[in-house]
C-alpha positions in Angstrom: 125.7 90.8 112.5 128.7 92.0 111.7 129.6 89.1 109.0 126.9 89.8 107.3 128.7 93.5 106.2 130.4 92.2 103.4 129.1 89.8 100.9 131.4 88.5 98.2 131.3 86.4 94.9 131.4 83.3 96.4 128.6 84.0 98.6 126.7 85.2 95.8 127.2 82.4 93.7 126.4 79.4 96.2 124.0 81.4 98.4 121.8 82.9 95.4 122.7 81.2 92.3 123.2 77.7 93.3 120.6 77.9 96.1 117.9 78.8 93.5 116.8 82.4 94.4 118.8 84.2 91.8 115.9 86.6 90.2 118.2 86.9 87.0 118.0 90.5 86.9 121.8 90.5 85.6 122.8 93.4 87.9 125.9 91.5 88.8 127.2 91.2 85.2 126.3 94.7 84.4 128.2 95.9 87.7 131.4 93.8 87.4 134.4 95.9 86.8 136.7 93.0 85.7 134.7 90.9 83.2 134.6 87.9 85.3 131.0 86.8 85.1 128.4 86.9 81.8 124.8 86.6 81.3 124.3 83.0 79.9 120.8 81.5 80.1 119.5 83.7 82.3 122.0 83.6 85.2 125.5 84.8 86.1 127.9 82.5 84.9 132.1 82.6 85.7 133.6 82.6 82.5 137.0 84.6 83.2 139.0 81.0 83.9 137.6 78.1 82.3 139.4 75.4 84.6 138.2 77.5 87.6 135.2 76.4 90.2 131.9 78.1 89.5 132.0 80.2 92.4 136.0 81.3 91.8 136.6 85.1 91.4 140.3 85.7 91.5 139.8 89.5 92.1 137.7 88.6 94.9 139.8 86.2 96.8 142.8 88.5 95.7 142.8 91.9 95.8 139.2 92.4 96.5 135.9 93.6 94.5 132.7 91.9 95.2 130.8 94.8 93.7 128.6 92.2 91.9 127.5 90.5 95.2 126.9 94.1 97.0 124.5 94.8 94.0 122.9 91.4 94.3 119.0 91.6 95.2 118.9 88.1 97.0 121.8 88.9 99.4 121.3 90.6 102.5 120.5 93.5 102.8 117.0 93.0 101.1 114.1 95.5 101.0 113.1 95.2 104.1 116.9 95.9 105.8 117.1 98.8 103.3 114.5 101.1 104.4 116.6 103.5 107.1 119.5 103.6 104.0 116.8 104.7 101.2 114.1 106.6 102.9 115.5 107.8 106.4 115.3 106.3 109.9 112.1 107.3 111.8 109.2 109.7 111.1 111.1 111.6 108.4 110.4 109.1 106.0 106.7 109.5 105.9 103.8 106.5 106.5 104.4 102.9 106.8 102.1 100.1 105.9 102.0 96.4 104.6 103.1 97.7 101.4 106.1 99.6 102.2 107.2 103.6 103.3 105.4 106.0 101.1 104.0 109.6 101.4 100.9 109.4 99.0 98.7 106.5 97.7 95.8 107.2 95.2 94.4 106.0 92.2 94.9 107.6 88.7 94.5 107.4 85.0 95.5 109.0 82.0 93.6 111.8 79.8 95.5 111.0 77.0 93.4 108.6 74.4 96.1 107.2 72.8 98.0 106.4 75.9 95.1 105.1 77.7 94.5 102.6 75.0 97.7 101.4 74.6 98.6 101.5 78.2 98.3 98.9 81.0 95.3 99.7 83.3 95.2 103.2 83.6 98.3 104.1 81.3 99.8 106.2 84.1 103.3 104.8 83.6 103.7 105.4 79.8 102.0 108.6 80.3 104.3 109.6 83.0 107.6 108.5 81.1 106.2 110.7 78.1 105.6 113.8 80.0 109.1 113.2 81.8 110.4 113.1 78.1 108.7 115.9 76.5 109.4 118.1 79.2 113.6 117.4 79.2 113.0 115.7 82.7 114.6 112.5 81.4 116.8 111.9 78.1 114.9 108.6 77.9 114.0 105.4 79.9 114.8 101.6 80.9 111.8 99.5 80.0 110.7 95.9 78.4 109.1 96.1 75.3 108.6 93.5 72.3 110.1 95.0 69.5 110.1 93.9 65.8 113.3 91.6 66.3 111.9 90.0 69.3 109.8 87.0 69.3 106.0 87.6 69.6 105.1 88.1 73.5 108.7 88.0 74.4 110.2 91.3 75.4 113.8 92.4 75.6 115.2 95.3 77.6 115.1 98.5 75.8 116.2 102.1 76.0 113.3 104.1 74.4 114.1 108.0 73.7 111.2 109.0 71.8 107.3 109.4 72.2 106.6 106.7 69.8 109.2 104.5 71.7 107.6 105.1 74.7 104.3 104.5 73.7 105.1 101.1 72.1 106.4 99.9 75.1 103.1 100.1 77.0 101.6 97.0 78.6 102.9 94.0 80.1 103.5 90.5 79.1 104.3 88.7 82.3 107.5 86.8 81.2 110.6 87.9 82.8 112.5 90.5 81.1 116.2 91.8 82.6 115.8 95.5 82.5 118.9 96.0 84.4 120.8 94.7 81.5 119.9 97.8 79.5 121.9 100.0 81.9 124.8 99.1 79.8 123.1 100.8 76.5 122.5 103.9 78.9 126.3 104.3 79.3 126.9 103.8 76.1 124.6 106.4 74.7 125.9 108.6 77.5 122.3 109.3 78.3 122.5 111.3 81.9 119.2 111.0 83.3 117.2 108.2 82.3 113.7 106.6 84.0 114.1 103.1 85.2 110.9 101.0 85.0 110.9 97.6 86.6 109.8 94.9 88.5 110.6 94.8 92.1 113.6 92.5 91.7 115.1 94.9 89.2 114.5 98.0 91.5 116.1 96.8 94.6 119.7 96.4 92.7 119.6 100.0 91.8 119.2 101.1 95.1 121.7 98.8 96.5 124.1 100.8 93.7 123.2 103.7 95.2 123.3 103.5 98.8 125.8 100.5 99.7 128.5 102.3 101.3 131.5 102.1 99.2 134.2 101.5 102.0 134.1 97.6 101.3 136.2 98.3 98.3 139.0 99.5 100.5 141.7 97.3 101.3 145.4 97.4 102.5 146.9 96.1 99.3 144.7 98.0 96.7 146.0 100.7 94.7 143.5 103.8 94.9 143.2 103.7 91.0 141.6 100.4 91.1 139.3 101.3 94.1 138.3 104.3 92.1 137.4 102.1 89.0 135.3 99.7 91.2 133.7 102.5 92.8 132.4 103.8 89.0 131.1 100.4 88.4 129.2 100.6 91.6 127.3 103.9 91.2 128.1 104.8 87.8 124.6 103.0 86.6 122.6 104.3 89.3 123.7 107.6 88.9 122.2 107.9 85.4 118.8 107.2 86.7 116.8 110.2 87.4 114.1 108.3 89.1 112.7 105.0 89.2 109.1 103.2 88.8 108.3 99.9 90.0 105.8 97.7 89.0 103.6 95.7 91.3 104.6 92.1 90.8 103.3 88.7 92.3 105.2 86.7 90.1 106.0 86.4 86.3 105.5 83.1 84.2 107.8 80.4 82.3 107.8 80.8 78.4 106.0 77.3 78.6 102.7 79.1 79.2 102.9 81.3 76.0 104.7 78.5 73.7 103.0 75.2 75.5 99.5 76.2 77.1 98.4 79.2 75.0 99.5 78.6 71.7 99.6 74.9 71.4 96.5 73.9 73.8 94.4 77.0 73.1 95.5 77.4 69.7 96.1 81.2 69.8 99.0 82.3 67.7 101.4 84.3 69.5 101.6 86.7 66.7 97.8 87.3 67.2 98.3 88.6 70.9 97.5 92.2 71.5 98.1 92.5 75.4 97.9 90.6 78.4 96.6 91.1 81.9 95.9 89.5 84.9 92.6 90.1 87.1 91.9 87.2 89.1 92.5 85.2 85.8 95.1 85.9 83.0 93.3 87.8 80.3 94.7 87.3 76.8 93.4 90.1 74.5 93.5 89.3 70.7 93.9 91.9 68.1 90.5 90.7 66.9 89.2 91.5 70.0 88.5 88.0 71.0 89.8 87.7 74.7 91.2 84.2 76.3 91.4 83.1 79.6 93.8 81.0 81.8 92.2 80.5 85.7 95.0 82.5 87.9 95.5 79.2 89.7 96.2 77.0 87.0 99.1 79.7 85.6 100.4 80.1 89.0 100.4 76.5 89.9 101.4 75.1 86.7 103.6 78.1 85.1 105.4 80.1 88.0 108.7 81.1 87.5 110.1 79.4 90.5 112.7 81.8 91.4 109.8 84.1 91.9 108.9 82.5 95.4 112.1 83.7 97.0 110.7 87.1 96.5 108.5 89.2 99.2 108.2 92.7 97.5 104.9 92.8 95.8 104.5 96.7 95.5 108.3 97.8 94.7 109.0 98.8 98.1 112.4 100.6 97.4 110.8 102.4 94.0 110.3 106.5 93.9 107.0 105.5 92.6 105.0 102.4 92.8 102.5 101.6 90.1 100.0 98.6 89.6 96.4 97.7 88.6 95.1 95.5 91.2 91.7 95.8 92.0 91.0 98.5 89.8 88.8 99.1 86.3 91.3 101.0 83.8 93.0 102.9 86.7 96.4 102.7 88.3 97.3 102.6 92.1 100.4 105.1 92.4 102.3 105.0 95.4 104.7 107.8 95.9 107.7 106.7 98.2 110.1 109.5 98.0 110.0 113.5 98.5 111.8 113.0 94.4 108.9 111.2 93.7 106.3 114.2 95.0 107.9 116.6 93.2 107.5 114.8 89.9 103.7 113.8 90.5 103.0 117.4 91.4 104.6 118.7 87.7 103.1 116.0 86.3 99.4 116.4 87.8 99.8 120.2 87.1 99.4 119.5 83.3 95.7 118.5 83.4 96.4 115.4 81.5 95.6 112.8 84.6 92.6 112.4 86.6 93.1 111.2 90.1 91.1 109.7 93.1 91.8 109.5 96.9 92.3 105.9 98.3 89.3 105.8 100.2 87.1 105.9 96.9 88.6 102.9 95.4 88.2 100.4 98.9 88.3 97.3 96.6 91.8 98.2 95.1 93.0 99.0 98.5 91.7 95.8 99.9 93.6 93.7 97.3 96.6 95.9 97.6 97.0 94.7 101.3 96.1 91.1 100.9 98.6 90.8 97.7 101.1 93.0 99.8 100.8 90.7 103.0 100.3 87.0 101.0 103.8 88.3 99.2 105.8 89.2 102.5 104.7 85.9 103.9 106.2 83.8 100.7 109.4 83.5 101.0 111.2 80.6 102.5 113.2 80.8 105.6 116.7 80.8 104.5 120.3 81.9 105.5 121.1 85.2 107.0 123.8 85.8 104.4 120.8 85.3 101.7 118.7 87.8 103.9 115.9 85.1 104.2 116.1 84.4 108.2 114.0 86.2 110.9 115.1 89.3 112.9 117.5 90.5 110.5 119.0 94.3 111.3 118.4 97.3 109.1 121.6 97.9 106.8 123.9 100.6 108.6 126.4 102.5 106.4 128.2 103.4 109.5 128.8 100.0 110.4 130.1 99.3 107.2 132.9 102.1 107.6 133.6 101.0 110.8 134.4 97.7 109.9 136.4 99.1 106.8 138.7 101.4 109.1 139.0 98.4 111.6 140.7 96.4 108.3 143.3 99.2 107.9 144.5 99.6 111.6 148.1 99.1 111.7 148.5 98.3 107.8 148.2 101.6 106.0 149.5 105.2 107.1 146.8 107.5 107.9 147.9 109.5 104.5 147.2 106.1 102.6 144.1 105.4 104.4 142.8 108.7 103.4 143.6 108.4 100.0 142.1 104.9 99.8 138.9 106.1 101.4 138.8 109.3 99.1 138.9 106.8 95.9 136.1 104.6 97.4 133.7 107.8 98.2 134.7 110.3 95.4 132.4 113.0 95.8 130.2 111.7 98.4 129.8 112.4 102.0 131.1 109.2 104.1 128.9 108.4 107.0 129.9 110.1 110.3 128.9 107.6 112.7 126.9 104.0 113.1 123.2 104.6 113.1 121.2 102.8 115.4 118.4 100.7 114.6 115.6 98.3 116.2 115.3 95.1 114.3 111.5 93.6 114.1 109.6 96.6 114.9 105.9 96.4 113.9 104.5 98.0 110.8 102.5 101.3 111.9 98.7 100.7 111.7 98.9 96.8 111.2 96.0 95.0 112.5 98.4 91.7 113.6 97.3 88.3 113.2 93.8 87.2 113.6 93.0 84.3 116.0 92.4 80.9 115.2 89.8 80.3 112.5 89.2 84.1 112.3 89.2 86.1 108.9 91.9 88.8 109.0 90.2 92.4 109.7 91.4 94.8 107.1 91.6 98.5 107.7 90.2 101.2 106.0 91.2 102.9 103.5 93.6 105.7 104.2 91.9 109.5 104.5 94.0 112.2 102.6 95.7 113.5 105.4 97.0 109.9 106.4 98.5 110.1 102.7 95.6 108.4 100.8 95.2 111.4 98.4 97.7 112.7 95.6 99.8 115.9 96.7 98.0 119.1 97.1 94.6 117.1 97.4 91.4 119.5 98.1 88.4 117.4 96.5 
C-alpha cells in the first residue's frame, strides 16, 4: 500500500481526468503553484507546454511537486479513507453510521421569515451564514449563486460578504458549480476566515488540503524556498476556511435538463424560474406561483451528470456541518461532525432564531437519509486502488507519509539539510510523531448488515438524544 502514498500529476490526469471520474471541482487548478494547468471546459488541462502530452508536468517529473494530485478528491485517500486523519481514530471522534462520523444529528428550521422564504427547505444554511457574518465569526462565505451577470438557472462560484448577498445565494439549482474556484477570490480579497458551502466532492479537497502530510514535497534536489512555496499552495486556501458546510447530494444534472427539457419541451422560460427542489421528483417553482414537475427517475436517467456516478458520498462526510432536506417538510436535517461544529451550533442556537427537533421525531427523514446514503456508498464502480475505488483500502496515515519521505532522503542529504527541508514543508505545524495503526474494512457501528435473499433491509430506528440524535444541550 506504500505505493498509494504519493499521487502524481500523471496519475491525476490518467486515473481521474482521462478515466472520466473528474468531478470538475477545480481544486487542482486552484492549488497548482506553477501555473501548469488551467480550468477549461470544466476540466484541468495542461497548458504550460503546448507540445507536451496531456499528462506531462515538467515540475512533477523534475524537482517534484504534485500538490494538485494531493488535493484531488478522486484519488486515494477518498472520504472513507480520511476518517482517522480528519476526525481522529477510535471512539474520540464520536458516533458513526452509514452517513458518516457525527456528534449530533437533528432537524432544524430558521425562524427568520425572510430567510425561511428564500432558503432551501428549512433555510438553515442561509441563516447560519447570515448569523456568522453578523457576529464577525466569518468575513464572508464561498457559495454558488445566480448573479445578474449569469445565465438564468446557472449559478457560478461567489464570495458573499453582506447579508443581502448571503440571502440572494439561498436555494439550490442542481447544476454543477465549481465553488472551489472562488478560493482564489478569497485570497485576492485577503479574507481571513470564510465559511465554505459545497457539495461533497468540493468539501473533500478542502480536507485534503488541510490534512495531507506535506512531507511529500521534500526531495533531495529541491531547495527549502521552493518547498515553502508549494506548501503555501497546499495549505494556504484551507487555512482561510473557518468552517465548512456540506450539502447532501445524490447527483447534479447536465445543462440540457434546463435548456432542452424545461425550456424547450415544457415551455418554461428559465427567466421565470424562482427555485428548484427535489422531493421524489424535480420541482420547478415559477415566479408566478405555478409548479412544474419532472419524474426524478427520468431526470436521473436522461440528465444525470456522468461524473456523479463515481461519488459514494451522499451526506458530505468530510464537512464540519452537513445539511439536507431529504424526507422533511420545510426543514433541514443537520449533522454536526466536529467539535468546531458543535461549538458554532451552540452559539447559533442560543440566539433563539432557530427551531430544533430530535431526529426521533422525524422518522421519515431518518429513513430516507439511511437509504440514500447506503445507495450512494454502493454506487461507484470498482476501479483502481490509485483512484481510491478498490475494496479494502487502508485509512490514510500521515506518519507513513513522513516515514517514506525520510527514507527517500537517507544518504542523500545531511541531517541539517533534511531538517531544513522538513521545516519548510511543515511550516508552523507539528510533524506526525509516528505511524498510526488502522484497521481496514471494519464494520460501521450499528449497521444491520445485508438482508437475506429476497428480504427487505430492516432500517434501525432513529437515534435517541443520548446516541447523538438531538442538538447539543437538548433537554426536551
